C-alpha angles and dihedrals in degrees: 000000000000090000094049091048090049092050091050089050091057092048093049090046088064091047092048090055090061106038102072091045096053097091091050092041090054092045089055085069088052089251122175121237092261090052091051089051090051092051090048091047097043090082090055092046090057092045090053089066095034100052099064092037096053094037092053093044092049091057087057107039103017139270100263100061091049093049091050095048096044096048089048091056092046091052092053091047094055089050092050093047090058089066100038109140099204147004094270095055090043090055094051093045090051089049094053091044090053090051091056093042092057091099098112091108089053091055092044090048090051089054092047089050094058104034136069117245093250091054096044097095090053093056094040086055090051089050091052090046091054089052090050093047086056088054091049095062100023101065092043091051091046093049092050095047097044121096106189093179090068094061122228091342089062089068095049097092095053091048093048089049089052089052091051091050090055088049090055088048090054091050091051092052092050093049107035115015118086129193120277098195137054112240113243134188093200105100097163093104092054118083123215120263092262091044091053090047089054090051090051090053090051093048103074095191094054093040090053093050094048091050091051088053091052094049094046092046092052091052101041100038092040091057092042091055094057098033091096092050091044094052090045091052095043104034105010092244120170135200094288094054092044091050093053092045092055090045092054093047088050091053092054093046094047093049090050092049094048098045110019117023098071096040091048092047091047093050101038105022135263095259092048093053091045088059094043093050092051093049090053091049092050093048091053093046095054093048096046097090089055094054130094134184113343092006090066090059093042093054092043089053090046092054089048091052090050089052091047091055096046109036100063090050093057092057093042093050092049093048089054092051099053139063110281090227092058102042094114091055095049094041087049091055090049092050090045089057089049090050090052087052090053087056098043097039098056092044092049093047093047091055092050091045093051101038107030109025144298093264097046097089091064092056092045090050089054089053089055091050096050096074090040089058090050093050091047090050090051087052088052091053091046092051092048090050091050 
């Protein structure tokens, strides 16, 4: 487990280097706001197809081979993106990179394989913390290495650094991570993708959790995608300031996931903390347009803390509701819905940002979160009744 989490940290470090720079990278090609949103969302579009594919395959042939192959593909895509000649090529490279990066269900399935149900939230929290720690260092490194004034070439060094980070991740997998499942050729117990989707629809608890994941993903990732453009319009921030803002929000989220998420979920219940985290996120979102200076960072960190409390509980609750031999498949469906949200959310928020006003995306995000809070609260009531 420590080795796997360390490897994932290195991989997300490379991802974190790139994310805050994407709006400025796309603008270096003279891209419009909707094109920037598409480049940002292309990764999620690819992950939408990758998550259920890799999760289902990992149930069949094992977690380790899928982790090795997907991270290899992601490494090559970062390298290729560094030399993309135009917006169209950048979009397709990001899409393919997203397809290979859709291995979250494989990692979650690995954790579910080697942990007891009552400990699952704890290790899902550690996984989320390793992701956030990657975002702590990654954005700062990306901001320092980027040179926007040089055009697309000015973003080549951060992208090559991200490729190198994925290469280190691959080396760690090859040397230190062993398989958590026994390979089997008996696939009769595993339903097809459409069969699994039908089972999700019939299982109200799992369907509710997946829909919550979709709504929260639309809100949070949508706001994250325009945050750089919003701060540039409101406060004239650049890549360096954006990088540090993401880093500070990552610090707050990681500390919460390491020290608070599991104890709170253990003492108050997973469904209860899911509802509480979403309420905090919604509160911070609606207040963000009113903030200035330090308040912007405080509310961004508050929203990240809300996410850190809620997200690990969604995966843990789903893993407890499904067949242990099919956890990769169902977690893949959940992550695919989250990936679709990361496509739809940024595109939606970009349209509101461009056509309504720079503050509009935060209010729209709050409208997405409102039904998610209600559904999470109903899950809390159901859990209490059980």
